[in-house]
N, C-alpha and C positions, 0 to 999 in steps of 0.2 A: 187354264188360268182362273184363279179365284175371282169372285165378284165382291164388290163392297157389301152387297146384301148378305152373301155367305159369311164374310168376315164378321159383320155385325151380329148375325144370328148365332154364329159359333160362340161369340163372347157375350151373348145374352144382352146386347144393347137394346134398350127399349126406345125406339125412334120417336122423338117429339119434334124438337127443332135443332138444326145444325148450323153452325157458323162455318163458312167456307172461305178461309183467308188464303189469298193467292189463287183466286178463282180462274185466272187466265180468261179463256173464252167460254167457260162454263161446261167443260168436258164432263164433269161428274154430277152436274145438276140432275140429269135424268136418273142416274144411279142412286142418288140420295132419295129422290121421290119414290123410285121403285123399291127402295129398302124400307119405305114406310114413313119417312120423315114428313111431318105436316108442313114445316116451314124451312126454308133455306135462306140464310143471310149471306150473300156473296160480296166479297171485298176484293177489289183489284185496282192497282194504281196505273197500269199502262193504258194510256188513252185509246190506242188502237184496239187493244184487246177488250177494253171496257165497252166500246161501241158494239162489239159482237156479243159480249156478255149480256148486255141490256135486252137482247132479243129473248132471253129466257125469263124476263121479268113478268110476274103475274101476281095474283092474290097470294100465292104461296112462296114466291121467290122474290126477294128484295135485293137490290144491287147498290153498292156503295163504291164511289170512285175515290179511293184513297189507299194508302199503304198502312199496314198495322205496325206499330212500334211501341216503345215504352213512353213516348211523349207526344204531345200535340204540336202541330206546326207544319214545317216543310222540311224536306230532307233531300240530299242527293239520291238519285236513283240511276242505276247502271243498266243500260239496255244493250244486250248483246245482239248484233246484227245477224238476222237469219235464225237465231236460236232464242226466241222469246221466253222459253221455259227456264232459261238461265238468268233472267233479269232479277235484280236484287237491290235492296237498299245498301248492301255491302259491295265494295269493289272486289271483283274477281282477283284472286291471288295470282299474280303473274307467274311466279315460280311454279306453282301447282299446275296451271294450265299449259305452260310450255312443256313441262315434264309429261303431261298427259297426252297432248295432241301435237306437240312440236311447235317451234317458233313460227314457222310460216303460217300454219293454221291459226295459231293464237293471234298473230298480227292481223290476219284477214278478218277475224271476228273481234277486234278490239272494241270494248264497250264505249258507248256514248253516254255522257253524263247529262241528266236533266234534273229538274226540281219537281217533286211531287208533294201533295198534301199527305200528312201523316195523322193518324188517329190512334189513340189507345183502344184496345178491344172494348174496354168498359164503355168508352164514349160512343163507339160505333153501335154497340148494342142498345144503349140508352136512347140515342138519337134516331136510329134507323131500324131497330129491331121490331117495332110494332107491338111491343108488349108481350111478345111470344116467349114462352118458357124454353130457352135453349139448353139442352142437356148434353150436346156433343159439339166438339170443335175439331175441324179438319184444317191442318196447317201445311201449306206447301209454298214456303216463302224464301227458299234458297239461303239458308244460313241465319235468318233473322228470327228463328223460332223462340229463342230465349228472350229477346227484346219484346216480342209479342206477348209472351206469357207474363212477363213482369209488368206489362201494362194492362193486366186483366185480373186484378185481385178479386173484384166483385163478381165478375163473370165466372171465374174458376169455382167460386163457392157453389154455383148452381149447376156445374157440370158433373156428369158421372163418367164421361168418355172423352179422351183426347187421342186423336189419330194424327200423327205428325211425321213429316220427313225428318230424318236425322243424318248427321254427317259424322263420319269416322276419320276424315281428313279435313284440314282447313282449306276448303275450296275457295273461300272468300276471306278477305281481311276482317278480322274480328268475329269470324264465324264461330258460333257455339258448337262444341262437339257433343256427341251422344251422351257422354258421361255427365256433362254439365246440365243438359236438358233433363236427363234421367234423375239426377240428384234433386233438381228443382221440383219436378213433379212428385217425387216421393215425399218431399217436405210438405207438399200441398195435399197429401193424403191419397195419392194415386199409386197403383201397382202396375208394373209392366206385364202385359199379357201376351203380346205378340211382337216379334222383332224379326225383320228380314233385311239382309244386305243384298242390294241389287247386283246380280252377276255381271250385267253389262257395264257397270262402273268399276269392276274389279273389287267390289265390296267397300268402296270408299264412301258411299252413302246408301241410305235405305229408308225404311219406314218402321214406325213403332206404334202400337196401340196400347193405351193405358186405361184402366178402369179404376174408379174410386174404390178404395179398400172397403168402405162401409157398405158398398153395393154388393150384390150377389156375385162373387167371382167365379171364374172357371179355372180349373187346375192347370198350372204350368204354362209354358210357352207352346204355341202351336206353330210348327214350321209350315212354310208355304206349300211344301210338297203334300202335306196332309190335306190342306184346304182344297187343292186342285181336284181331288177325287171326291169331293162332297157335293 
């Protein structure tokens, strides 16, 4: 299995500061620090997860209790019982989940709706970033990727790397598909360097890494199988 450090090294990412949106309980904080990032800005809306995430807080790790979106305020947030990694600002698409896991399982994990605070990424960085130069963004927010990116025009200007989960099926209502996220990032001056569809999801979602075109690129897409052996 590849590591984040290997992935960043392969694509010549120079670690400075990274924004970790959808940080959950901070599973990747150690990996980011190991990869050489000097600062990590973690953003997570789920109150239960955030209480665990805060344990990672330090001089190098800042934690913000909010969801990232394209506007400030509050929003519905859908919490999936027993599967917190599926929580999202977007409502799970009933037809998709019934088709994927069956009606009985979908009913057993019907989401609970709560209200959470939302911040634009620009605001989160300005208020809570500590003046750190953030050059990388890691997005794991279950279908809300395009909303987050649209709320980050100033932040994007300073980024040379975006690593994001992407969807090839509309798993959530209003979920942006890979093609939409890809088109937006290309318009912002980024180039797709790595794309992987997760086998365990039947290729319905995956992850992608983008580098700014003006930065030193590496040639072509690198499949996961090649990274595993490095």
